[in-house]
N, C-alpha and C positions, 0 to 999 in steps of 0.2 A: 183700513187696509194700508199696509206700508208698501214701499216700492218693490221689495222682493216678493211679497204676496201677489201684487199686481203682475209682476214679471212671470211668476209661476202660473197665474191664471191665463195669461196670454199664451204661454208655452203649451198649456194643456189644450187650448182652443185651436192651436195651429195643427195639432195632430189627431186628437181623439175626442174632443168635446165640441159639439155643434154650438156655434155662436152666430155671427153674422154671415158666415160662409161655411160650406161643407168642410169638415176637417179632412186632412190629407188621408188619413186611414180609410175613411168612407170613399174617397175618390179612387182609392186603389183596390178596394174590396171586389173580389170576384173576377178579376182580370186574368186572362191567360197570357203566356209569353207572347203569343202571336198578336193579341189585342194590345198589349203594352208596347209592341214593336211597330204597330200600324202607323202609317203616315199618310195623310190625305194626298191624293194624286196631284202633282203639279204645285204643291204647296211647300215652300221652304220653311218648314216648322220642325221642331224637335218632337220625337216620339214621347210617349209617356215614360218609357223605360229610360230614355236619355235624360228627361227631366228629373226622374228619381235619382239617377246616378249623380247628376249635378247637385241636387239637394243633399245627398249623402256626403259628397265631398266637403261641403261647407259645414254640415253638422258635425262630421267627424273631426274636422279641423277645430271647430269650437270646443268639442269635448276634450281634445288634447290640450288646448289652451287652458281650459278650466282645471284640468288635472296637472298642468305644468309638465307635460310629457312631450316627447318628440312626435311630430306628425309624420308618419312614414310615406305619405303620398306627396307627389309634386305635380304641378301643372304649369306648363309654359304660358298658356293663355286660358282665358275663361272657357273657350271652346273645348279645351282638353278635358274639362270636368264632365262633359256630357256623354262620355263613352260607357256604354253598358257592359256588364260583366257576363254576357252570354248572347246567344243568337236568338233569332225570332221564334224558334221552335223549342227552345230550352226552358221548359217549364220549371225544372229543378233550379236552374240558375235564377230565374225570375222570382221564385218563392224564397230563395236564399237572399235575394236583394230586398224583398219585403221584410223578411226576418231581421236583416241587418238594419233597416230603417227603424223598425220597432225597437230594437235593442239600443241603438244609439240615442233615440229619442228618450227612452226610459233612463238611460245612464245620465244624460244631461239633466233630466228632471230630478233624479236622485241627488246629483251633485249640487244643483241649485237649492234644493230643499235643505241641504246640510250647511249652507252658507249663512253667515250673519247679515243683518241689514246693511252694514257698512261695506259689504263686498260689492254692492251695486256700483260703487265708484272705483273699484279696483281696476287697474289697467291690464288689458289682455291683448297684446302686449302694449299697445299704445292707445287703444280705445277703451273707455270704461266698460266693465262687464255688462251693466244694464243696457247700454247702447248696442253692444255686440249681440246680445241675446235678442233684443228687439229687432235688430237688422235681420237676423235669421227668421224671426216670426214673420216679418213683412215679406221676406224672400219666399218663405213657404207659402204664404197666402197668394202671392203673385203666381207662382208656379202651380199651385193647386187649382187656381182659376184656369190656367192653360190646360191642365189635365182634364178638368171637367169639360172644357170646350172640345177637346179631342174626343172624349167619350161621347159627347152629344153628336159630333160629326160622324162617328163610326156606329152610332146607334146602340151603345152599351150603357148609356146613362138612363136611369129611370125617367119616364115621362113626368111622373109626379113622385115626390119624396117628402117625407115628413119634415116640417120646419118647426122651430121653437114655438 
């Protein structure tokens, strides 16, 4: 297995292939906008939807870097990336957010699949592509863990689920 194949494997595990932690797609499955907007009382934590918005910002930025296109969004601070694109009862906006996550993830995968092995070391813009992608993989894993924890607190995570 070469470095790009390993990168693609890790990319698949972060979103839709079970490995050592539940993939993001599973962590988001079956949630309503209200559940995605739920915040534990008295807890200074981001909601699931806020986490997904944050993940989308960085995945879309990566996609634009891979395609060498302008990234249309901007954020003054990291906190600015957590703003959801809808309200707590807006199931249509929540489903659009999920579809956007699926789309950007697939587009990045397709782009990575088309790249040669030596692209791993290509700068995007100052960090090698391989390190940029692995940073997003770790970032997704971190926030997926938060999403699973929120679901456990709200009672929407299965008591038992299949594992490898």
